[in-house]
C-alpha positions in Angstrom: -0.9 -25.1 10.0 0.5 -23.7 6.7 1.6 -25.9 3.7 4.2 -25.3 1.0 2.9 -22.6 -1.5 4.9 -23.7 -4.4 5.3 -21.3 -7.2 1.7 -19.9 -7.5 1.1 -16.5 -8.9 -1.8 -14.6 -10.4 -2.2 -11.2 -12.1 -2.5 -8.2 -10.0 -5.5 -7.2 -12.2 -7.5 -10.2 -11.1 -6.9 -9.3 -7.4 -8.1 -5.7 -8.1 -11.3 -6.7 -9.9 -12.2 -8.5 -6.5 -11.3 -5.4 -4.6 -13.1 -2.8 -6.6 -16.1 -2.1 -4.3 -14.0 -2.3 -1.2 -11.6 0.3 -2.9 -14.7 2.5 -3.8 -15.7 2.6 -0.1 -12.3 3.4 1.2 -12.1 6.1 -1.6 -15.3 7.7 -0.2 -13.9 7.6 3.4 -10.5 9.2 2.4 -12.2 11.9 0.5 -14.5 12.9 3.5 -11.8 12.6 6.2 -8.4 14.2 5.3 -6.8 12.6 8.3 -7.2 9.0 6.7 -4.0 7.9 5.1 -4.8 5.3 2.5 -2.0 2.6 2.0 -2.1 0.1 -0.9 -1.4 -2.9 1.1 -1.4 -5.2 -2.1 2.2 -4.0 -2.6 3.2 -6.2 0.1 2.3 -9.2 -1.9 2.2 -7.9 -5.4 5.3 -6.9 -7.5 5.2 -5.6 -11.1 1.7 -6.7 -11.8 2.1 -10.2 -10.3 0.7 -11.4 -7.0 2.2 -14.4 -5.1 -0.1 -16.8 -3.1 3.0 -17.6 -1.0 6.7 -17.3 -0.6 7.5 -20.4 -2.7 9.2 -22.1 0.2 7.1 -22.8 3.2 4.5 -20.1 3.6 1.1 -19.3 2.0 -0.3 -15.8 2.1 -4.2 -16.6 1.5 -6.6 -18.8 3.4 -9.0 -18.3 0.4 -9.4 -15.8 -2.3 -10.3 -13.1 0.2 -8.6 -13.9 3.6 -5.0 -13.7 4.5 -3.1 -16.0 6.6 -0.9 -14.9 9.5 1.9 -14.5 7.2 0.1 -12.7 4.6 -1.3 -10.4 7.4 2.2 -9.8 8.7 3.5 -8.7 5.2 0.6 -6.3 4.8 1.0 -4.9 8.4 4.6 -4.3 7.6 3.7 -2.4 4.4 1.2 -0.2 6.2 3.7 0.8 9.0 6.3 1.5 6.2 3.9 3.9 4.3 1.7 5.2 7.1 2.0 8.5 8.8 1.9 7.5 12.6 
């Protein structure tokens, strides 16, 4: 069950600080395997430096500070499909 998100946002830099180690590992993989396409999935939820925890109406994007809800995952997959080379 998802509850109303309201108008909650946070700075993208805050999210990126949490992802630094993960991004470092992804960078190493991409460097060693030229067939890997890296997609910045945060662009599905963050815009112009501000990230939303929900759509402000009836969907939230995060279960907690590190796990997406189904709606958040749908947004990220959509961004991956748009930017990926499949």
